[in-house]
TIVO-2410 file (N, C-alpha, C; in nm, 3 decimals):
# residues 58
REC num residu      c1      c2      c3 atome chaine
REC   1      X   1.752  -2.211   1.491     N      A
REC   1      X   1.617  -2.174   1.470    CA      A
REC   1      X   1.613  -2.034   1.412     C      A
REC   2      X   1.536  -2.019   1.309     N      A
REC   2      X   1.521  -1.884   1.244    CA      A
REC   2      X   1.410  -1.799   1.318     C      A
REC   3      X   1.437  -1.674   1.332     N      A
REC   3      X   1.340  -1.594   1.399    CA      A
REC   3      X   1.257  -1.533   1.293     C      A
REC   4      X   1.124  -1.501   1.322     N      A
REC   4      X   1.033  -1.436   1.234    CA      A
REC   4      X   0.990  -1.305   1.285     C      A
REC   5      X   0.954  -1.216   1.197     N      A
REC   5      X   0.897  -1.086   1.239    CA      A
REC   5      X   0.757  -1.123   1.284     C      A
REC   6      X   0.718  -1.060   1.398     N      A
REC   6      X   0.585  -1.071   1.451    CA      A
REC   6      X   0.520  -0.947   1.465     C      A
REC   7      X   0.407  -0.911   1.402     N      A
REC   7      X   0.345  -0.994   1.309    CA      A
REC   7      X   0.411  -0.987   1.170     C      A
REC   8      X   0.399  -1.078   1.082     N      A
REC   8      X   0.455  -1.078   0.951    CA      A
REC   8      X   0.399  -0.949   0.877     C      A
REC   9      X   0.496  -0.881   0.804     N      A
REC   9      X   0.453  -0.764   0.728    CA      A
REC   9      X   0.367  -0.806   0.606     C      A
REC  10      X   0.276  -0.731   0.573     N      A
REC  10      X   0.190  -0.758   0.451    CA      A
REC  10      X   0.228  -0.640   0.360     C      A
REC  11      X   0.262  -0.682   0.238     N      A
REC  11      X   0.295  -0.582   0.128    CA      A
REC  11      X   0.192  -0.601   0.017     C      A
REC  12      X   0.127  -0.488  -0.011     N      A
REC  12      X   0.028  -0.486  -0.124    CA      A
REC  12      X   0.080  -0.393  -0.230     C      A
REC  13      X   0.076  -0.440  -0.355     N      A
REC  13      X   0.128  -0.363  -0.468    CA      A
REC  13      X   0.033  -0.373  -0.586     C      A
REC  14      X   0.044  -0.277  -0.668     N      A
REC  14      X  -0.042  -0.278  -0.785    CA      A
REC  14      X  -0.057  -0.141  -0.841     C      A
REC  15      X  -0.148  -0.129  -0.945     N      A
REC  15      X  -0.169  -0.005  -1.015    CA      A
REC  15      X  -0.313   0.031  -1.017     C      A
REC  16      X  -0.393  -0.036  -0.955     N      A
REC  16      X  -0.540  -0.006  -0.950    CA      A
REC  16      X  -0.570   0.124  -0.882     C      A
REC  17      X  -0.677   0.184  -0.924     N      A
REC  17      X  -0.714   0.318  -0.856    CA      A
REC  17      X  -0.807   0.302  -0.744     C      A
REC  18      X  -0.885   0.195  -0.745     N      A
REC  18      X  -0.994   0.183  -0.638    CA      A
REC  18      X  -0.960   0.073  -0.536     C      A
REC  19      X  -0.960  -0.051  -0.577     N      A
REC  19      X  -0.947  -0.166  -0.490    CA      A
REC  19      X  -0.808  -0.177  -0.429     C      A
REC  20      X  -0.703  -0.163  -0.508     N      A
REC  20      X  -0.570  -0.164  -0.454    CA      A
REC  20      X  -0.536  -0.064  -0.343     C      A
REC  21      X  -0.566   0.059  -0.363     N      A
REC  21      X  -0.545   0.150  -0.244    CA      A
REC  21      X  -0.621   0.116  -0.119     C      A
REC  22      X  -0.751   0.073  -0.139     N      A
REC  22      X  -0.832   0.032  -0.032    CA      A
REC  22      X  -0.776  -0.087   0.049     C      A
REC  23      X  -0.725  -0.188  -0.028     N      A
REC  23      X  -0.666  -0.309   0.036    CA      A
REC  23      X  -0.541  -0.270   0.099     C      A
REC  24      X  -0.450  -0.188   0.048     N      A
REC  24      X  -0.331  -0.146   0.104    CA      A
REC  24      X  -0.353  -0.074   0.228     C      A
REC  25      X  -0.451   0.025   0.222     N      A
REC  25      X  -0.490   0.106   0.339    CA      A
REC  25      X  -0.541   0.028   0.460     C      A
REC  26      X  -0.614  -0.083   0.426     N      A
REC  26      X  -0.684  -0.157   0.528    CA      A
REC  26      X  -0.582  -0.264   0.586     C      A
REC  27      X  -0.506  -0.331   0.512     N      A
REC  27      X  -0.440  -0.452   0.556    CA      A
REC  27      X  -0.276  -0.438   0.550     C      A
REC  28      X  -0.225  -0.355   0.469     N      A
REC  28      X  -0.080  -0.357   0.438    CA      A
REC  28      X   0.002  -0.284   0.544     C      A
REC  29      X   0.127  -0.331   0.550     N      A
REC  29      X   0.231  -0.267   0.627    CA      A
REC  29      X   0.300  -0.177   0.534     C      A
REC  30      X   0.311  -0.221   0.412     N      A
REC  30      X   0.374  -0.142   0.303    CA      A
REC  30      X   0.297  -0.144   0.177     C      A
REC  31      X   0.312  -0.037   0.092     N      A
REC  31      X   0.262  -0.035  -0.046    CA      A
REC  31      X   0.376  -0.034  -0.144     C      A
REC  32      X   0.359  -0.102  -0.249     N      A
REC  32      X   0.470  -0.110  -0.352    CA      A
REC  32      X   0.411  -0.090  -0.487     C      A
REC  33      X   0.476  -0.006  -0.571     N      A
REC  33      X   0.437   0.022  -0.705    CA      A
REC  33      X   0.558   0.006  -0.779     C      A
REC  34      X   0.562  -0.099  -0.864     N      A
REC  34      X   0.686  -0.133  -0.944    CA      A
REC  34      X   0.664  -0.097  -1.084     C      A
REC  35      X   0.780  -0.055  -1.145     N      A
REC  35      X   0.790  -0.024  -1.289    CA      A
REC  35      X   0.692   0.079  -1.347     C      A
REC  36      X   0.652   0.173  -1.258     N      A
REC  36      X   0.565   0.281  -1.305    CA      A
REC  36      X   0.648   0.407  -1.329     C      A
REC  37      X   0.612   0.490  -1.423     N      A
REC  37      X   0.674   0.619  -1.444    CA      A
REC  37      X   0.655   0.697  -1.309     C      A
REC  38      X   0.742   0.792  -1.278     N      A
REC  38      X   0.744   0.870  -1.161    CA      A
REC  38      X   0.609   0.935  -1.138     C      A
REC  39      X   0.552   1.005  -1.236     N      A
REC  39      X   0.425   1.068  -1.222    CA      A
REC  39      X   0.311   0.972  -1.179     C      A
REC  40      X   0.316   0.858  -1.242     N      A
REC  40      X   0.213   0.749  -1.200    CA      A
REC  40      X   0.231   0.708  -1.062     C      A
REC  41      X   0.355   0.688  -1.017     N      A
REC  41      X   0.391   0.647  -0.879    CA      A
REC  41      X   0.344   0.746  -0.778     C      A
REC  42      X   0.362   0.870  -0.809     N      A
REC  42      X   0.317   0.973  -0.719    CA      A
REC  42      X   0.167   0.972  -0.702     C      A
REC  43      X   0.088   0.952  -0.813     N      A
REC  43      X  -0.052   0.940  -0.808    CA      A
REC  43      X  -0.092   0.814  -0.727     C      A
REC  44      X  -0.028   0.701  -0.756     N      A
REC  44      X  -0.063   0.576  -0.678    CA      A
REC  44      X  -0.048   0.590  -0.527     C      A
REC  45      X   0.066   0.647  -0.484     N      A
REC  45      X   0.092   0.670  -0.347    CA      A
REC  45      X  -0.009   0.763  -0.287     C      A
REC  46      X  -0.046   0.861  -0.369     N      A
REC  46      X  -0.151   0.957  -0.326    CA      A
REC  46      X  -0.286   0.894  -0.299     C      A
REC  47      X  -0.329   0.795  -0.388     N      A
REC  47      X  -0.447   0.723  -0.378    CA      A
REC  47      X  -0.447   0.634  -0.238     C      A
REC  48      X  -0.328   0.582  -0.216     N      A
REC  48      X  -0.319   0.497  -0.095    CA      A
REC  48      X  -0.322   0.591   0.030     C      A
REC  49      X  -0.259   0.704   0.028     N      A
REC  49      X  -0.263   0.793   0.138    CA      A
REC  49      X  -0.413   0.833   0.166     C      A
REC  50      X  -0.487   0.869   0.060     N      A
REC  50      X  -0.619   0.914   0.073    CA      A
REC  50      X  -0.709   0.790   0.129     C      A
REC  51      X  -0.689   0.670   0.076     N      A
REC  51      X  -0.760   0.555   0.131    CA      A
REC  51      X  -0.732   0.536   0.274     C      A
REC  52      X  -0.603   0.548   0.313     N      A
REC  52      X  -0.561   0.536   0.452    CA      A
REC  52      X  -0.632   0.633   0.546     C      A
REC  53      X  -0.638   0.756   0.501     N      A
REC  53      X  -0.713   0.855   0.580    CA      A
REC  53      X  -0.862   0.819   0.597     C      A
REC  54      X  -0.921   0.768   0.494     N      A
REC  54      X  -1.049   0.726   0.499    CA      A
REC  54      X  -1.084   0.611   0.596     C      A
REC  55      X  -0.987   0.526   0.606     N      A
REC  55      X  -0.996   0.413   0.700    CA      A
REC  55      X  -0.943   0.436   0.835     C      A
REC  56      X  -0.898   0.564   0.860     N      A
REC  56      X  -0.853   0.600   0.998    CA      A
REC  56      X  -0.703   0.571   1.019     C      A
REC  57      X  -0.623   0.533   0.915     N      A
REC  57      X  -0.478   0.505   0.939    CA      A
REC  57      X  -0.395   0.623   0.892     C      A
REC  58      X  -0.275   0.635   0.947     N      A
REC  58      X  -0.187   0.744   0.908    CA      A
REC  58      X  -0.125   0.710   0.779     C      A
***
């Protein structure tokens, strides 16, 4: 029998500036930004951090 993580992790990824950070901050265990230049990746993670603070998450 295979074991599963409980609860299953939710990974949200994307490049959007409004909805993606809000969804990641609200529901995700992880945020992923693939194939972005470094400067854009830094901005995207900043948007998610800001959204997380607004939703009360660290």
